[in-house]
C-alpha positions as CSV (number, residue, x, y, z in Angstrom):
1,X,25.0,-5.1,3.2
2,X,25.3,-7.1,6.4
3,X,22.3,-7.1,8.7
4,X,22.5,-4.7,11.7
5,X,21.1,-5.1,15.1
6,X,17.4,-5.4,15.7
7,X,15.8,-2.4,17.5
8,X,14.0,-4.0,20.4
9,X,12.2,-3.0,23.5
10,X,15.4,-2.1,25.4
11,X,16.6,0.1,22.5
12,X,13.2,1.7,22.3
13,X,13.2,2.5,26.0
14,X,16.7,4.0,25.7
15,X,15.6,6.1,22.7
16,X,12.6,7.6,24.5
17,X,15.1,9.6,26.6
18,X,16.7,11.1,23.5
19,X,15.5,14.4,21.9
20,X,13.3,14.2,18.9
21,X,16.4,14.6,16.6
22,X,20.1,15.1,17.2
23,X,21.6,18.6,17.5
24,X,23.4,18.1,14.2
25,X,20.2,17.2,12.4
26,X,18.4,20.2,14.0
27,X,21.1,22.6,12.7
28,X,21.9,21.1,9.4
29,X,19.0,19.0,8.3
30,X,19.1,15.4,7.4
31,X,20.3,15.9,3.8
32,X,23.5,17.6,5.1
33,X,24.0,15.0,7.9
34,X,23.6,12.1,5.4
35,X,25.9,13.7,2.9
36,X,28.7,14.3,5.5
37,X,28.3,10.8,6.9
38,X,28.6,9.2,3.4
39,X,26.0,6.5,4.2
40,X,22.2,6.5,4.3
41,X,20.7,4.8,7.3
42,X,17.4,3.3,6.4
43,X,14.8,1.8,8.8
44,X,13.2,-1.4,7.4
45,X,11.1,-4.4,8.4
46,X,12.7,-7.1,10.5
47,X,12.1,-9.5,7.6
48,X,9.2,-9.5,5.2
49,X,9.8,-11.2,1.9
50,X,9.2,-8.9,-1.1
51,X,9.6,-5.8,0.9
52,X,12.7,-6.0,3.1
53,X,14.4,-9.2,4.1
54,X,18.1,-10.4,4.2
55,X,19.1,-13.2,1.8
56,X,21.2,-16.2,2.8
57,X,24.4,-14.0,2.4
58,X,22.9,-11.2,4.6
59,X,22.2,-8.9,1.7
60,X,18.9,-7.0,2.0
61,X,16.3,-7.4,-0.8
62,X,12.8,-6.1,-1.4
63,X,10.7,-3.2,-2.8
64,X,11.4,-1.0,0.2
65,X,15.1,-1.9,0.1
66,X,15.2,-0.8,-3.5
67,X,13.7,2.5,-2.4
68,X,16.5,3.0,0.1
69,X,19.1,2.0,-2.5
70,X,17.6,4.6,-4.9
71,X,17.9,7.3,-2.3
72,X,21.6,6.4,-1.8
73,X,22.1,6.6,-5.5
74,X,20.6,10.1,-5.6
75,X,22.8,11.2,-2.8
76,X,26.1,9.4,-3.6
77,X,25.8,7.9,-7.0
78,X,26.2,4.4,-5.3
79,X,23.4,2.0,-4.4
80,X,25.5,0.2,-1.9
81,X,25.9,3.1,0.5
82,X,23.1,2.1,2.8
83,X,22.9,0.6,6.3
84,X,19.7,-1.2,7.1
85,X,18.3,-1.0,10.6
86,X,15.5,-3.6,11.2
87,X,12.8,-2.2,13.3
88,X,9.6,-3.7,14.9
89,X,6.2,-2.1,14.5
90,X,6.4,-0.7,18.0
91,X,9.7,1.1,17.8
92,X,9.8,2.1,14.1
93,X,8.6,5.6,14.8
94,X,10.8,6.2,17.8
95,X,13.7,5.1,15.6
96,X,13.0,7.8,13.1
97,X,12.0,10.5,15.7
98,X,15.2,10.0,17.5
99,X,17.6,10.2,14.5
100,X,18.4,6.5,14.7
101,X,17.4,6.3,11.1
102,X,17.3,8.8,8.3
103,X,14.2,7.5,6.6
104,X,11.7,4.8,7.4
105,X,10.8,2.5,4.6
106,X,8.9,-0.2,6.4
107,X,5.4,-1.1,5.3
108,X,3.9,1.9,7.2
109,X,0.4,3.1,6.6
110,X,0.0,6.9,6.1
111,X,-2.8,8.0,8.4
112,X,-4.0,11.4,9.6
113,X,-2.9,10.8,13.3
114,X,0.5,9.6,12.3
115,X,1.0,12.6,9.9
116,X,0.0,15.2,12.5
117,X,0.9,13.8,15.9
118,X,4.2,11.9,15.5
119,X,6.3,14.6,14.0
120,X,6.6,12.8,10.6
121,X,6.0,13.5,7.0
122,X,5.1,10.9,4.4
123,X,6.9,11.0,1.1
124,X,4.5,9.4,-1.5
125,X,2.6,6.0,-1.5
126,X,4.9,3.4,-2.8
127,X,2.4,0.5,-2.3
128,X,-1.4,0.6,-2.1
129,X,-2.6,-2.2,0.2
130,X,-5.4,-3.4,2.4
131,X,-5.8,-5.6,5.4
132,X,-7.0,-9.2,5.0
133,X,-7.1,-12.6,6.7
134,X,-5.3,-15.9,6.1
135,X,-6.5,-19.2,7.4
136,X,-5.6,-22.9,7.0
137,X,-7.4,-24.3,4.1
138,X,-8.5,-27.3,6.0
139,X,-10.8,-25.1,8.2
140,X,-13.1,-24.8,5.2
141,X,-13.6,-21.1,5.9
142,X,-14.6,-19.2,2.8
143,X,-15.2,-15.6,4.2
144,X,-13.9,-13.7,7.1
145,X,-17.6,-13.3,8.3
146,X,-17.2,-17.0,9.2
147,X,-14.6,-16.2,11.8
148,X,-17.0,-15.6,14.7
149,X,-15.3,-16.7,17.9
150,X,-11.9,-17.2,16.2
151,X,-8.5,-16.6,17.7
152,X,-6.6,-14.1,15.5
153,X,-2.8,-13.5,15.5
154,X,-1.9,-9.8,15.2
155,X,1.0,-7.5,15.8
156,X,0.6,-4.6,18.4
157,X,1.2,-1.0,17.6
158,X,-0.2,-1.2,14.0
159,X,-3.2,0.0,12.2
160,X,-3.9,-3.7,11.7
161,X,-4.7,-4.2,15.4
162,X,-7.2,-1.3,15.4
163,X,-8.8,-2.3,12.1
164,X,-9.3,-5.8,13.4
165,X,-11.2,-4.6,16.4
166,X,-13.2,-2.1,14.4
167,X,-14.2,-4.8,11.8
168,X,-15.3,-7.5,14.2
169,X,-17.3,-4.9,16.1
170,X,-18.9,-3.5,13.0
171,X,-19.9,-7.0,11.9
172,X,-21.2,-8.1,15.4
173,X,-18.6,-10.8,15.6
174,X,-16.5,-12.0,18.5
175,X,-12.8,-12.8,18.4
176,X,-9.8,-13.4,20.7
177,X,-6.6,-11.5,19.8
178,X,-3.2,-13.2,20.1
179,X,-0.9,-10.2,20.3
180,X,2.8,-10.8,19.6
181,X,5.3,-8.1,18.8
182,X,8.0,-9.8,16.7
183,X,6.9,-10.6,13.1
184,X,8.7,-13.9,13.0
185,X,7.0,-15.0,16.3
186,X,3.5,-14.0,15.3
187,X,3.9,-15.9,12.1
188,X,5.3,-18.9,14.0
189,X,2.2,-18.8,16.3
190,X,-0.1,-18.9,13.4
191,X,1.6,-21.7,11.5
192,X,1.9,-23.8,14.7
193,X,-1.9,-23.6,15.1
194,X,-2.1,-21.2,18.0
195,X,-4.4,-18.9,16.1
196,X,-7.3,-19.7,13.7
197,X,-6.4,-16.7,11.5
198,X,-3.6,-14.3,10.8
199,X,-4.4,-10.8,9.9
200,X,-2.1,-8.1,8.2
201,X,-1.8,-6.3,4.9
202,X,-2.8,-8.6,2.0
203,X,0.7,-8.2,0.5
204,X,2.1,-9.3,3.8
205,X,0.0,-12.3,4.0
206,X,1.2,-13.4,0.5
207,X,4.7,-12.8,1.6
208,X,4.3,-14.8,4.8
209,X,2.6,-17.6,2.9
210,X,5.5,-17.9,0.5
211,X,7.9,-18.7,3.3
212,X,6.1,-22.1,3.7
213,X,7.4,-23.6,0.5
214,X,5.5,-26.7,-0.5
215,X,3.1,-26.1,2.4
216,X,2.0,-22.7,1.1
217,X,-1.0,-24.3,-0.7
218,X,-2.3,-25.4,2.7
219,X,-3.2,-21.7,3.4
220,X,-5.7,-19.5,1.9
221,X,-6.1,-15.7,2.0
222,X,-9.9,-14.8,2.4
223,X,-11.5,-12.5,-0.1
224,X,-12.4,-9.6,2.3
225,X,-10.2,-6.6,2.3
226,X,-11.2,-4.6,5.3
227,X,-9.2,-1.4,5.1
228,X,-7.2,1.0,3.0
229,X,-3.4,0.7,3.8
230,X,-1.4,3.3,1.7
231,X,2.1,2.4,2.5
232,X,4.6,5.2,2.4
233,X,8.1,6.1,3.4
234,X,8.4,8.6,6.3
235,X,10.8,11.3,7.3
236,X,10.9,13.8,10.1
237,X,8.4,16.7,9.9
238,X,9.9,20.1,8.9
239,X,12.9,18.6,7.1
240,X,11.9,19.9,3.8
241,X,15.0,19.5,1.7
242,X,15.3,15.9,2.8
243,X,11.7,15.1,2.2
244,X,11.7,16.6,-1.3
245,X,14.6,14.3,-2.3
246,X,13.0,11.2,-0.8
247,X,9.6,12.0,-2.5
248,X,11.1,12.7,-5.9
249,X,13.4,9.6,-5.8
250,X,10.1,7.5,-5.8
251,X,8.5,9.6,-8.5
252,X,11.6,9.2,-10.7
253,X,11.2,5.4,-10.6
254,X,7.5,5.7,-11.4
255,X,8.1,8.3,-14.2
256,X,10.8,6.0,-15.7
257,X,8.4,3.1,-15.9
258,X,5.7,5.4,-17.5
259,X,8.3,6.5,-20.1
260,X,9.4,2.9,-20.8
261,X,12.9,3.6,-19.4
262,X,14.5,0.6,-17.8
263,X,17.9,-0.4,-16.4
264,X,18.5,-2.2,-19.7
265,X,17.7,0.6,-22.1
266,X,18.5,3.7,-20.2
267,X,21.7,4.4,-22.0
268,X,20.1,4.3,-25.3
269,X,17.3,6.6,-24.1
270,X,19.9,9.3,-23.4
271,X,19.6,10.2,-27.1
272,X,15.7,10.4,-26.8
273,X,14.5,13.9,-27.9
274,X,11.3,13.8,-25.8
275,X,11.7,16.9,-23.6
276,X,10.4,15.1,-20.4
277,X,12.8,12.2,-21.0
278,X,15.7,14.7,-21.4
279,X,14.7,16.4,-18.1
280,X,14.4,13.1,-16.2
281,X,17.7,11.8,-17.4
282,X,19.5,15.1,-16.7
283,X,20.2,16.2,-20.2
284,X,18.3,19.5,-19.7
285,X,16.6,21.7,-17.1
286,X,19.1,21.2,-14.2
287,X,16.4,19.4,-12.1
288,X,19.1,17.8,-10.0
289,X,20.5,21.1,-8.8
290,X,17.1,22.0,-7.5
291,X,17.3,18.9,-5.3
292,X,20.9,19.5,-4.3
293,X,22.2,16.4,-6.2
294,X,23.8,15.7,-9.6
295,X,21.7,16.3,-12.7
296,X,22.0,12.6,-13.7
297,X,20.6,11.4,-10.4
298,X,17.5,9.8,-12.0
299,X,19.6,8.3,-14.8
300,X,21.8,6.7,-12.1
301,X,18.8,5.4,-10.1
302,X,17.4,3.8,-13.2
303,X,20.8,2.3,-14.2
304,X,21.5,0.9,-10.8
305,X,18.2,0.1,-9.3
306,X,15.7,0.1,-12.1
307,X,12.2,1.6,-12.5
308,X,9.3,0.9,-10.2
309,X,7.9,-1.8,-12.4
310,X,11.3,-3.6,-12.5
311,X,11.4,-3.5,-8.7
312,X,7.9,-4.9,-8.4
313,X,8.5,-7.6,-10.8
314,X,11.8,-8.6,-9.2
315,X,10.5,-8.8,-5.6
316,X,6.7,-9.0,-5.5
317,X,5.6,-10.8,-8.6
318,X,7.3,-14.0,-7.6
319,X,5.2,-14.0,-4.5
320,X,2.0,-14.0,-6.6
321,X,1.2,-10.4,-5.7
322,X,-0.5,-8.7,-8.7
323,X,0.1,-5.0,-9.6
324,X,-3.6,-4.3,-9.0
325,X,-3.9,-0.6,-7.7
326,X,-0.2,-0.3,-7.9
327,X,-0.3,-0.5,-11.7
328,X,0.4,2.8,-13.4
329,X,-2.4,5.3,-14.0
330,X,-2.1,4.7,-17.8
331,X,-3.0,1.0,-17.1
332,X,-5.9,1.5,-14.8
333,X,-3.9,1.7,-11.5
334,X,-3.3,4.5,-8.9
335,X,0.4,5.1,-9.4
336,X,1.1,8.5,-10.8
337,X,4.1,10.8,-10.9
338,X,3.9,14.6,-11.1
339,X,5.7,16.0,-14.1
340,X,9.4,16.4,-14.3
341,X,9.6,20.0,-15.3
């Protein structure tokens, strides 16, 4: 899909005057609006390798992009029926609240305040993360606690900004923030030497470092992880039919991995007599009808997009990001799907 316009400050200002959602969405709910439109509109990052970034042909790739594609498959049976709207950290919530996007899949941390005060619901944690620091190896810094007096590049309007202030204060350290909105610009400031350190989620640091090619080895991610950052897709509060679908799309990808069902073997697994496999793949129980979609919705997701592990391996493993807490619960991780029954 071709890259759409970037939601910037001007767009954010314009959207502030809009109602929380359009009248059609109020009356019908997002599920019906998306179905009638024939295309899912997904809010994503402006460009973060491994999660959401356009390739050289303008096609979006990444873990969050695969989530959007999987929702489109459930709705339409076609992973290509998605439009991607790149959003900055400061306008992402306005984009969702105003109806500019149907779902926000953009490295967004699930917090109490966001869950209760922004009119949003979170639909399952698709990546467990934590905030860290990256510095140039030549500085000789081995620990974040050696950053007293450092300049630190950070994006505004993020949990990252608050965590940074809290952590330095808790450790009786001083720092000077260099606050820049656009991801590309904050990264450029760090790599040009304007800041001593860059802080964001550890997965983001690995992604950003990967963009440096042969120079990637010049940078080191420090060992401290200073926060919990459960990243989740968000939908509008009170839109239950839509949030159910978005949530169970993710669980279908998880459950498929746990059952060993992949894009390569899903056709052969249709003959599997395991009752939960039959329910997941739409051979029994009519679970799709409960969500308002076809009974083979999960089969189609696995066939066209793959399971969670396939998506992780395709987009994040090449960046050196280990599964860690995002491993399945059966392998010591935190990822866990409720039963399909």
